[in-house]
PDB file of N, H, CA, C and O in Angstrom:
ATOM      1  N   MET A   1     -46.996-171.696  80.954  1.00  0.00           N
ATOM      2  CA  MET A   1     -45.828-172.148  79.742  1.00  0.00           C
ATOM      3  C   MET A   1     -46.094-171.020  78.319  1.00  0.00           C
ATOM      4  O   MET A   1     -45.177-170.331  77.872  1.00  0.00           O
ATOM      5  N   PRO A   2     -47.336-171.008  77.819  1.00  0.00           N
ATOM      6  CA  PRO A   2     -47.926-170.303  76.831  1.00  0.00           C
ATOM      7  C   PRO A   2     -47.458-168.672  76.931  1.00  0.00           C
ATOM      8  O   PRO A   2     -47.164-167.981  75.956  1.00  0.00           O
ATOM      9  N   VAL A   3     -47.460-168.226  78.342  1.00  0.00           N
ATOM     10  H   VAL A   3     -47.698-168.787  79.135  1.00  0.00           H
ATOM     11  CA  VAL A   3     -47.132-166.817  78.312  1.00  0.00           C
ATOM     12  C   VAL A   3     -45.922-166.496  78.253  1.00  0.00           C
ATOM     13  O   VAL A   3     -45.656-165.358  77.867  1.00  0.00           O
ATOM     14  N   LEU A   4     -44.770-167.482  78.647  1.00  0.00           N
ATOM     15  H   LEU A   4     -44.987-168.407  78.961  1.00  0.00           H
ATOM     16  CA  LEU A   4     -43.511-167.388  78.494  1.00  0.00           C
ATOM     17  C   LEU A   4     -43.301-167.312  76.934  1.00  0.00           C
ATOM     18  O   LEU A   4     -42.668-166.327  76.553  1.00  0.00           O
ATOM     19  N   VAL A   5     -43.717-168.165  76.010  1.00  0.00           N
ATOM     20  H   VAL A   5     -44.231-168.965  76.319  1.00  0.00           H
ATOM     21  CA  VAL A   5     -43.672-168.341  74.618  1.00  0.00           C
ATOM     22  C   VAL A   5     -43.992-166.939  74.020  1.00  0.00           C
ATOM     23  O   VAL A   5     -43.156-166.300  73.382  1.00  0.00           O
ATOM     24  N   ILE A   6     -45.261-166.502  74.269  1.00  0.00           N
ATOM     25  H   ILE A   6     -45.940-167.021  74.788  1.00  0.00           H
ATOM     26  CA  ILE A   6     -45.736-165.325  73.886  1.00  0.00           C
ATOM     27  C   ILE A   6     -44.499-163.653  74.139  1.00  0.00           C
ATOM     28  O   ILE A   6     -44.195-162.798  73.308  1.00  0.00           O
ATOM     29  N   VAL A   7     -44.109-163.779  75.536  1.00  0.00           N
ATOM     30  H   VAL A   7     -44.356-164.474  76.212  1.00  0.00           H
ATOM     31  CA  VAL A   7     -43.172-162.656  76.041  1.00  0.00           C
ATOM     32  C   VAL A   7     -41.635-162.977  75.166  1.00  0.00           C
ATOM     33  O   VAL A   7     -40.908-162.012  74.929  1.00  0.00           O
ATOM     34  N   VAL A   8     -41.223-164.352  74.726  1.00  0.00           N
ATOM     35  H   VAL A   8     -41.813-165.136  74.919  1.00  0.00           H
ATOM     36  CA  VAL A   8     -40.126-164.423  74.109  1.00  0.00           C
ATOM     37  C   VAL A   8     -40.590-163.873  72.778  1.00  0.00           C
ATOM     38  O   VAL A   8     -40.011-162.838  72.447  1.00  0.00           O
ATOM     39  N   LEU A   9     -41.292-164.226  72.135  1.00  0.00           N
ATOM     40  H   LEU A   9     -41.762-165.067  72.403  1.00  0.00           H
ATOM     41  CA  LEU A   9     -41.736-163.586  70.933  1.00  0.00           C
ATOM     42  C   LEU A   9     -41.968-162.098  70.877  1.00  0.00           C
ATOM     43  O   LEU A   9     -41.704-161.426  69.881  1.00  0.00           O
ATOM     44  N   ILE A  10     -42.380-161.706  71.786  1.00  0.00           N
ATOM     45  H   ILE A  10     -42.594-162.253  72.596  1.00  0.00           H
ATOM     46  CA  ILE A  10     -42.366-160.171  71.685  1.00  0.00           C
ATOM     47  C   ILE A  10     -41.156-159.802  71.972  1.00  0.00           C
ATOM     48  O   ILE A  10     -40.741-158.886  71.263  1.00  0.00           O
ATOM     49  N   ALA A  11     -40.415-160.211  72.799  1.00  0.00           N
ATOM     50  H   ALA A  11     -40.753-160.955  73.376  1.00  0.00           H
ATOM     51  CA  ALA A  11     -39.006-159.832  72.930  1.00  0.00           C
ATOM     52  C   ALA A  11     -38.099-159.961  71.250  1.00  0.00           C
ATOM     53  O   ALA A  11     -37.360-159.085  70.799  1.00  0.00           O
ATOM     54  N   MET A  12     -38.335-160.903  70.771  1.00  0.00           N
ATOM     55  H   MET A  12     -38.935-161.614  71.137  1.00  0.00           H
ATOM     56  CA  MET A  12     -37.414-161.450  69.700  1.00  0.00           C
ATOM     57  C   MET A  12     -38.340-160.358  68.589  1.00  0.00           C
ATOM     58  O   MET A  12     -37.604-160.103  67.636  1.00  0.00           O
ATOM     59  N   VAL A  13     -39.142-159.948  68.504  1.00  0.00           N
ATOM     60  H   VAL A  13     -39.739-160.155  69.278  1.00  0.00           H
ATOM     61  CA  VAL A  13     -39.979-159.022  67.299  1.00  0.00           C
ATOM     62  C   VAL A  13     -39.047-157.700  67.505  1.00  0.00           C
ATOM     63  O   VAL A  13     -38.373-157.043  66.711  1.00  0.00           O
ATOM     64  N   ALA A  14     -39.299-157.584  68.949  1.00  0.00           N
ATOM     65  H   ALA A  14     -39.846-158.118  69.593  1.00  0.00           H
ATOM     66  CA  ALA A  14     -39.117-155.690  69.505  1.00  0.00           C
ATOM     67  C   ALA A  14     -37.372-155.839  68.821  1.00  0.00           C
ATOM     68  O   ALA A  14     -37.087-155.203  67.807  1.00  0.00           O
ATOM     69  N   THR A  15     -36.312-156.747  69.524  1.00  0.00           N
ATOM     70  H   THR A  15     -36.544-157.264  70.348  1.00  0.00           H
ATOM     71  CA  THR A  15     -35.114-156.721  69.084  1.00  0.00           C
ATOM     72  C   THR A  15     -34.961-156.545  67.636  1.00  0.00           C
ATOM     73  O   THR A  15     -34.318-155.629  67.124  1.00  0.00           O
ATOM     74  N   ALA A  16     -35.704-157.646  66.881  1.00  0.00           N
ATOM     75  H   ALA A  16     -36.226-158.391  67.297  1.00  0.00           H
ATOM     76  CA  ALA A  16     -35.527-157.468  65.408  1.00  0.00           C
ATOM     77  C   ALA A  16     -35.724-155.979  64.828  1.00  0.00           C
ATOM     78  O   ALA A  16     -34.990-155.449  63.994  1.00  0.00           O
ATOM     79  N   ALA A  17     -36.796-155.443  65.398  1.00  0.00           N
ATOM     80  H   ALA A  17     -37.392-155.873  66.075  1.00  0.00           H
ATOM     81  CA  ALA A  17     -37.357-153.865  64.659  1.00  0.00           C
ATOM     82  C   ALA A  17     -36.246-152.747  65.273  1.00  0.00           C
ATOM     83  O   ALA A  17     -36.024-151.650  64.761  1.00  0.00           O
ATOM     84  N   VAL A  18     -35.607-153.278  66.477  1.00  0.00           N
ATOM     85  H   VAL A  18     -35.787-154.170  66.893  1.00  0.00           H
ATOM     86  CA  VAL A  18     -34.592-152.311  66.853  1.00  0.00           C
ATOM     87  C   VAL A  18     -33.362-152.292  65.680  1.00  0.00           C
ATOM     88  O   VAL A  18     -32.792-151.346  65.137  1.00  0.00           O
ATOM     89  N   LEU A  19     -33.218-153.685  65.540  1.00  0.00           N
ATOM     90  H   LEU A  19     -33.681-154.454  65.981  1.00  0.00           H
ATOM     91  CA  LEU A  19     -31.795-153.483  64.665  1.00  0.00           C
ATOM     92  C   LEU A  19     -32.276-153.511  63.215  1.00  0.00           C
ATOM     93  O   LEU A  19     -31.428-153.757  62.358  1.00  0.00           O
ATOM     94  N   LEU A  20     -33.156-153.356  62.954  1.00  0.00           N
ATOM     95  H   LEU A  20     -33.845-153.157  63.650  1.00  0.00           H
ATOM     96  CA  LEU A  20     -33.725-153.220  61.336  1.00  0.00           C
ATOM     97  C   LEU A  20     -33.627-151.500  61.150  1.00  0.00           C
ATOM     98  O   LEU A  20     -33.283-150.918  60.122  1.00  0.00           O
ATOM     99  N   ARG A  21     -34.006-150.915  62.365  1.00  0.00           N
ATOM    100  H   ARG A  21     -34.286-151.388  63.200  1.00  0.00           H
ATOM    101  CA  ARG A  21     -34.051-149.413  62.308  1.00  0.00           C
ATOM    102  C   ARG A  21     -32.836-148.766  62.627  1.00  0.00           C
ATOM    103  O   ARG A  21     -32.690-147.597  62.272  1.00  0.00           O
ATOM    104  N   PHE A  22     -31.676-149.527  63.428  1.00  0.00           N
ATOM    105  H   PHE A  22     -31.795-150.477  63.717  1.00  0.00           H
ATOM    106  CA  PHE A  22     -30.327-148.913  63.334  1.00  0.00           C
ATOM    107  C   PHE A  22     -29.648-149.449  61.948  1.00  0.00           C
ATOM    108  O   PHE A  22     -28.646-148.908  61.479  1.00  0.00           O
ATOM    109  N   ARG A  23     -30.204-150.411  61.425  1.00  0.00           N
ATOM    110  H   ARG A  23     -31.017-150.851  61.806  1.00  0.00           H
ATOM    111  CA  ARG A  23     -29.410-150.758  60.127  1.00  0.00           C
ATOM    112  C   ARG A  23     -29.635-149.901  59.106  1.00  0.00           C
ATOM    113  O   ARG A  23     -28.768-149.615  58.281  1.00  0.00           O
ATOM    114  N   HIS A  24     -31.085-149.335  59.101  1.00  0.00           N
ATOM    115  H   HIS A  24     -31.789-149.567  59.772  1.00  0.00           H
ATOM    116  CA  HIS A  24     -31.547-148.822  57.884  1.00  0.00           C
ATOM    117  C   HIS A  24     -31.453-146.979  58.105  1.00  0.00           C
ATOM    118  O   HIS A  24     -31.857-146.241  57.207  1.00  0.00           O
ATOM    119  N   ARG A  25     -30.994-146.539  59.135  1.00  0.00           N
ATOM    120  H   ARG A  25     -30.666-147.139  59.865  1.00  0.00           H
ATOM    121  CA  ARG A  25     -31.137-145.159  59.461  1.00  0.00           C
ATOM    122  C   ARG A  25     -30.078-144.441  58.416  1.00  0.00           C
ATOM    123  O   ARG A  25     -29.055-145.018  58.046  1.00  0.00           O
ATOM    124  N   PRO A  26     -30.413-143.232  58.022  1.00  0.00           N
ATOM    125  CA  PRO A  26     -29.406-142.571  57.144  1.00  0.00           C
ATOM    126  C   PRO A  26     -28.241-142.009  57.773  1.00  0.00           C
ATOM    127  O   PRO A  26     -28.321-141.165  58.665  1.00  0.00           O
ATOM    128  N   HIS A  27     -27.155-142.466  57.320  1.00  0.00           N
ATOM    129  H   HIS A  27     -27.090-143.152  56.595  1.00  0.00           H
ATOM    130  CA  HIS A  27     -25.786-142.091  57.819  1.00  0.00           C
ATOM    131  C   HIS A  27     -25.804-140.476  57.911  1.00  0.00           C
ATOM    132  O   HIS A  27     -26.737-139.838  57.421  1.00  0.00           O
ATOM    133  N   GLN A  28     -24.658-139.818  58.604  1.00  0.00           N
ATOM    134  H   GLN A  28     -23.901-140.336  59.002  1.00  0.00           H
ATOM    135  CA  GLN A  28     -24.496-138.258  59.019  1.00  0.00           C
ATOM    136  C   GLN A  28     -23.695-138.216  57.639  1.00  0.00           C
ATOM    137  O   GLN A  28     -23.649-137.013  57.378  1.00  0.00           O
ATOM    138  N   ASP A  29     -23.067-138.883  56.662  1.00  0.00           N
ATOM    139  H   ASP A  29     -23.104-139.860  56.874  1.00  0.00           H
ATOM    140  CA  ASP A  29     -22.554-138.639  55.524  1.00  0.00           C
ATOM    141  C   ASP A  29     -23.538-137.998  54.524  1.00  0.00           C
ATOM    142  O   ASP A  29     -23.330-136.885  54.042  1.00  0.00           O
ATOM    143  N   ALA A  30     -24.647-138.767  54.229  1.00  0.00           N
ATOM    144  H   ALA A  30     -24.816-139.671  54.621  1.00  0.00           H
ATOM    145  CA  ALA A  30     -25.669-138.359  53.384  1.00  0.00           C
ATOM    146  C   ALA A  30     -26.399-136.718  53.461  1.00  0.00           C
ATOM    147  O   ALA A  30     -27.037-136.173  52.560  1.00  0.00           O
ATOM    148  N   GLY A  31     -26.119-136.239  54.639  1.00  0.00           N
ATOM    149  H   GLY A  31     -25.601-136.682  55.371  1.00  0.00           H
ATOM    150  CA  GLY A  31     -26.190-134.858  55.090  1.00  0.00           C
ATOM    151  C   GLY A  31     -24.903-133.997  54.543  1.00  0.00           C
ATOM    152  O   GLY A  31     -25.071-133.048  53.777  1.00  0.00           O
ATOM    153  N   LEU A  32     -23.774-134.350  54.939  1.00  0.00           N
ATOM    154  H   LEU A  32     -23.637-135.121  55.562  1.00  0.00           H
ATOM    155  CA  LEU A  32     -22.754-133.523  54.287  1.00  0.00           C
ATOM    156  C   LEU A  32     -22.935-133.730  52.743  1.00  0.00           C
ATOM    157  O   LEU A  32     -23.078-132.790  51.961  1.00  0.00           O
ATOM    158  N   HIS A  33     -22.918-134.883  52.424  1.00  0.00           N
ATOM    159  H   HIS A  33     -22.802-135.647  53.059  1.00  0.00           H
ATOM    160  CA  HIS A  33     -23.039-135.115  50.741  1.00  0.00           C
ATOM    161  C   HIS A  33     -24.033-133.942  50.162  1.00  0.00           C
ATOM    162  O   HIS A  33     -23.757-133.155  49.257  1.00  0.00           O
ATOM    163  N   SER A  34     -25.017-134.005  50.762  1.00  0.00           N
ATOM    164  H   SER A  34     -25.241-134.645  51.498  1.00  0.00           H
ATOM    165  CA  SER A  34     -26.198-133.176  50.364  1.00  0.00           C
ATOM    166  C   SER A  34     -25.856-131.581  50.260  1.00  0.00           C
ATOM    167  O   SER A  34     -26.186-130.835  49.338  1.00  0.00           O
ATOM    168  N   PHE A  35     -25.257-131.308  51.208  1.00  0.00           N
ATOM    169  H   PHE A  35     -24.990-131.915  51.957  1.00  0.00           H
ATOM    170  CA  PHE A  35     -24.842-130.035  51.706  1.00  0.00           C
ATOM    171  C   PHE A  35     -23.570-129.475  50.588  1.00  0.00           C
ATOM    172  O   PHE A  35     -23.539-128.351  50.087  1.00  0.00           O
ATOM    173  N   ARG A  36     -22.581-130.558  50.366  1.00  0.00           N
ATOM    174  H   ARG A  36     -22.606-131.471  50.772  1.00  0.00           H
ATOM    175  CA  ARG A  36     -21.448-130.243  49.073  1.00  0.00           C
ATOM    176  C   ARG A  36     -22.259-129.936  47.819  1.00  0.00           C
ATOM    177  O   ARG A  36     -21.996-129.053  47.002  1.00  0.00           O
ATOM    178  N   ARG A  37     -23.324-130.823  47.779  1.00  0.00           N
ATOM    179  H   ARG A  37     -23.538-131.540  48.443  1.00  0.00           H
ATOM    180  CA  ARG A  37     -24.030-130.831  46.118  1.00  0.00           C
ATOM    181  C   ARG A  37     -24.368-129.236  46.111  1.00  0.00           C
ATOM    182  O   ARG A  37     -23.943-128.411  45.302  1.00  0.00           O
ATOM    183  N   HIS A  38     -25.291-128.997  47.280  1.00  0.00           N
ATOM    184  H   HIS A  38     -25.636-129.667  47.937  1.00  0.00           H
ATOM    185  CA  HIS A  38     -25.487-127.559  47.053  1.00  0.00           C
ATOM    186  C   HIS A  38     -24.665-126.590  47.013  1.00  0.00           C
ATOM    187  O   HIS A  38     -24.817-125.490  46.481  1.00  0.00           O
ATOM    188  N   ILE A  39     -23.589-127.091  47.708  1.00  0.00           N
ATOM    189  H   ILE A  39     -23.466-127.984  48.140  1.00  0.00           H
ATOM    190  CA  ILE A  39     -22.747-125.710  47.595  1.00  0.00           C
ATOM    191  C   ILE A  39     -22.120-125.571  46.342  1.00  0.00           C
ATOM    192  O   ILE A  39     -21.953-124.466  45.827  1.00  0.00           O
ATOM    193  N   ASP A  40     -21.705-126.797  45.735  1.00  0.00           N
ATOM    194  H   ASP A  40     -21.840-127.696  46.152  1.00  0.00           H
ATOM    195  CA  ASP A  40     -21.272-126.818  44.308  1.00  0.00           C
ATOM    196  C   ASP A  40     -22.116-126.373  43.239  1.00  0.00           C
ATOM    197  O   ASP A  40     -21.689-126.116  42.114  1.00  0.00           O
ATOM    198  N   ALA A  41     -23.278-126.285  43.580  1.00  0.00           N
ATOM    199  H   ALA A  41     -23.625-126.494  44.494  1.00  0.00           H
ATOM    200  CA  ALA A  41     -24.334-125.731  42.577  1.00  0.00           C
ATOM    201  C   ALA A  41     -24.655-124.312  42.462  1.00  0.00           C
ATOM    202  O   ALA A  41     -25.415-123.810  41.633  1.00  0.00           O
ATOM    203  N   LEU A  42     -23.804-123.543  43.648  1.00  0.00           N
ATOM    204  H   LEU A  42     -23.187-123.950  44.321  1.00  0.00           H
ATOM    205  CA  LEU A  42     -23.866-122.352  43.686  1.00  0.00           C
ATOM    206  C   LEU A  42     -22.865-121.523  42.844  1.00  0.00           C
ATOM    207  O   LEU A  42     -21.807-122.038  42.483  1.00  0.00           O
ATOM    208  N   SER A  43     -23.176-120.280  42.533  1.00  0.00           N
ATOM    209  H   SER A  43     -24.035-119.862  42.826  1.00  0.00           H
ATOM    210  CA  SER A  43     -22.142-119.548  41.973  1.00  0.00           C
ATOM    211  C   SER A  43     -21.121-118.944  42.871  1.00  0.00           C
ATOM    212  O   SER A  43     -21.362-118.598  44.028  1.00  0.00           O
ATOM    213  N   PRO A  44     -19.911-118.830  42.248  1.00  0.00           N
ATOM    214  CA  PRO A  44     -18.665-118.799  43.125  1.00  0.00           C
ATOM    215  C   PRO A  44     -18.898-117.532  44.055  1.00  0.00           C
ATOM    216  O   PRO A  44     -18.200-117.582  45.067  1.00  0.00           O
ATOM    217  N   GLU A  45     -19.643-116.498  43.968  1.00  0.00           N
ATOM    218  H   GLU A  45     -20.210-116.456  43.146  1.00  0.00           H
ATOM    219  CA  GLU A  45     -20.057-115.349  44.772  1.00  0.00           C
ATOM    220  C   GLU A  45     -20.712-115.789  45.793  1.00  0.00           C
ATOM    221  O   GLU A  45     -20.405-115.527  46.956  1.00  0.00           O
ATOM    222  N   ALA A  46     -21.934-116.689  45.348  1.00  0.00           N
ATOM    223  H   ALA A  46     -22.183-116.902  44.403  1.00  0.00           H
ATOM    224  CA  ALA A  46     -22.736-116.887  46.586  1.00  0.00           C
ATOM    225  C   ALA A  46     -22.341-118.130  47.238  1.00  0.00           C
ATOM    226  O   ALA A  46     -22.721-118.174  48.408  1.00  0.00           O
ATOM    227  N   ARG A  47     -21.512-119.444  46.727  1.00  0.00           N
ATOM    228  H   ARG A  47     -21.204-119.409  45.776  1.00  0.00           H
ATOM    229  CA  ARG A  47     -20.380-119.806  47.565  1.00  0.00           C
ATOM    230  C   ARG A  47     -19.748-119.338  48.616  1.00  0.00           C
ATOM    231  O   ARG A  47     -19.731-119.770  49.768  1.00  0.00           O
ATOM    232  N   ARG A  48     -19.110-118.219  48.042  1.00  0.00           N
ATOM    233  H   ARG A  48     -19.124-117.868  47.106  1.00  0.00           H
ATOM    234  CA  ARG A  48     -18.138-117.745  49.041  1.00  0.00           C
ATOM    235  C   ARG A  48     -18.718-116.933  50.483  1.00  0.00           C
ATOM    236  O   ARG A  48     -18.184-116.853  51.589  1.00  0.00           O
ATOM    237  N   GLU A  49     -19.931-116.418  50.025  1.00  0.00           N
ATOM    238  H   GLU A  49     -20.365-116.484  49.127  1.00  0.00           H
ATOM    239  CA  GLU A  49     -21.139-115.925  51.403  1.00  0.00           C
ATOM    240  C   GLU A  49     -21.402-117.057  52.216  1.00  0.00           C
ATOM    241  O   GLU A  49     -21.422-116.907  53.438  1.00  0.00           O
ATOM    242  N   VAL A  50     -21.616-118.227  51.681  1.00  0.00           N
ATOM    243  H   VAL A  50     -21.599-118.348  50.689  1.00  0.00           H
ATOM    244  CA  VAL A  50     -22.382-119.324  52.530  1.00  0.00           C
ATOM    245  C   VAL A  50     -20.885-119.777  53.011  1.00  0.00           C
ATOM    246  O   VAL A  50     -21.171-120.436  54.010  1.00  0.00           O
ATOM    247  N   ILE A  51     -19.884-119.806  52.931  1.00  0.00           N
ATOM    248  H   ILE A  51     -19.652-119.270  52.119  1.00  0.00           H
ATOM    249  CA  ILE A  51     -18.194-120.098  53.338  1.00  0.00           C
ATOM    250  C   ILE A  51     -18.195-119.304  54.574  1.00  0.00           C
ATOM    251  O   ILE A  51     -18.312-119.711  55.729  1.00  0.00           O
ATOM    252  N   ASP A  52     -18.017-117.881  54.062  1.00  0.00           N
ATOM    253  H   ASP A  52     -17.922-117.551  53.123  1.00  0.00           H
ATOM    254  CA  ASP A  52     -17.964-116.815  55.017  1.00  0.00           C
ATOM    255  C   ASP A  52     -18.994-116.987  56.101  1.00  0.00           C
ATOM    256  O   ASP A  52     -18.509-116.860  57.225  1.00  0.00           O
ATOM    257  N   ARG A  53     -20.166-117.219  56.071  1.00  0.00           N
ATOM    258  H   ARG A  53     -20.560-117.322  55.158  1.00  0.00           H
ATOM    259  CA  ARG A  53     -21.008-117.237  57.172  1.00  0.00           C
ATOM    260  C   ARG A  53     -20.748-118.559  58.007  1.00  0.00           C
ATOM    261  O   ARG A  53     -20.787-118.542  59.237  1.00  0.00           O
ATOM    262  N   ALA A  54     -20.495-119.644  57.315  1.00  0.00           N
ATOM    263  H   ALA A  54     -20.463-119.658  56.316  1.00  0.00           H
ATOM    264  CA  ALA A  54     -20.221-120.914  57.906  1.00  0.00           C
ATOM    265  C   ALA A  54     -18.960-120.753  58.867  1.00  0.00           C
ATOM    266  O   ALA A  54     -19.011-121.267  59.984  1.00  0.00           O
ATOM    267  N   ARG A  55     -17.778-120.020  58.440  1.00  0.00           N
ATOM    268  H   ARG A  55     -17.736-119.602  57.532  1.00  0.00           H
ATOM    269  CA  ARG A  55     -16.612-119.584  59.159  1.00  0.00           C
ATOM    270  C   ARG A  55     -17.037-118.874  60.288  1.00  0.00           C
ATOM    271  O   ARG A  55     -16.848-119.332  61.415  1.00  0.00           O
ATOM    272  N   LYS A  56     -17.689-117.612  60.064  1.00  0.00           N
ATOM    273  H   LYS A  56     -17.842-117.240  59.149  1.00  0.00           H
ATOM    274  CA  LYS A  56     -18.146-116.907  61.288  1.00  0.00           C
ATOM    275  C   LYS A  56     -18.997-117.556  62.437  1.00  0.00           C
ATOM    276  O   LYS A  56     -18.866-117.208  63.610  1.00  0.00           O
ATOM    277  N   ARG A  57     -19.866-118.508  62.029  1.00  0.00           N
ATOM    278  H   ARG A  57     -19.973-118.791  61.076  1.00  0.00           H
ATOM    279  CA  ARG A  57     -20.647-119.167  62.833  1.00  0.00           C
ATOM    280  C   ARG A  57     -19.565-120.058  63.636  1.00  0.00           C
ATOM    281  O   ARG A  57     -19.758-120.238  64.838  1.00  0.00           O
ATOM    282  N   ASP A  58     -18.441-120.615  63.013  1.00  0.00           N
ATOM    283  H   ASP A  58     -18.284-120.468  62.037  1.00  0.00           H
ATOM    284  CA  ASP A  58     -17.505-121.704  63.614  1.00  0.00           C
ATOM    285  C   ASP A  58     -16.917-120.802  64.527  1.00  0.00           C
ATOM    286  O   ASP A  58     -16.730-121.140  65.696  1.00  0.00           O
ATOM    287  N   ASP A  59     -16.633-119.780  64.140  1.00  0.00           N
ATOM    288  H   ASP A  59     -16.784-119.505  63.190  1.00  0.00           H
ATOM    289  CA  ASP A  59     -15.617-118.895  65.048  1.00  0.00           C
ATOM    290  C   ASP A  59     -16.207-118.285  66.442  1.00  0.00           C
ATOM    291  O   ASP A  59     -15.571-117.962  67.446  1.00  0.00           O
ATOM    292  N   GLU A  60     -17.759-118.219  66.182  1.00  0.00           N
ATOM    293  H   GLU A  60     -18.276-118.481  65.367  1.00  0.00           H
ATOM    294  CA  GLU A  60     -18.580-117.836  67.351  1.00  0.00           C
ATOM    295  C   GLU A  60     -18.549-118.719  68.368  1.00  0.00           C
ATOM    296  O   GLU A  60     -18.296-118.402  69.530  1.00  0.00           O
ATOM    297  N   GLU A  61     -18.826-119.963  67.944  1.00  0.00           N
ATOM    298  H   GLU A  61     -19.032-120.221  67.000  1.00  0.00           H
ATOM    299  CA  GLU A  61     -19.049-121.219  68.867  1.00  0.00           C
ATOM    300  C   GLU A  61     -17.416-121.425  69.508  1.00  0.00           C
ATOM    301  O   GLU A  61     -17.328-121.601  70.724  1.00  0.00           O
ATOM    302  N   THR A  62     -16.499-121.406  68.907  1.00  0.00           N
ATOM    303  H   THR A  62     -16.570-121.263  67.920  1.00  0.00           H
ATOM    304  CA  THR A  62     -15.288-121.906  69.623  1.00  0.00           C
ATOM    305  C   THR A  62     -14.763-120.549  70.360  1.00  0.00           C
ATOM    306  O   THR A  62     -13.616-120.641  70.796  1.00  0.00           O
ATOM    307  N   ASP A  63     -15.415-119.326  70.562  1.00  0.00           N
ATOM    308  H   ASP A  63     -16.347-119.252  70.207  1.00  0.00           H
ATOM    309  CA  ASP A  63     -15.094-118.407  71.561  1.00  0.00           C
ATOM    310  C   ASP A  63     -15.919-118.547  72.862  1.00  0.00           C
ATOM    311  O   ASP A  63     -15.716-117.785  73.807  1.00  0.00           O
TER     312      ASP A  63
END
């Protein structure tokens, strides 16, 4: 019986750890927001180059 209690406790702790991990992981929007902040900080000329490179890469991926 004590072994069963230990196994149940370990399972509960593992489940709680997994749930907390998923709850606190960063969202994908955080990366997008950071990218937009960096783009906004660039001068218009530099921004244009970055946008052109991104469009070129997207075009290459769709081909």
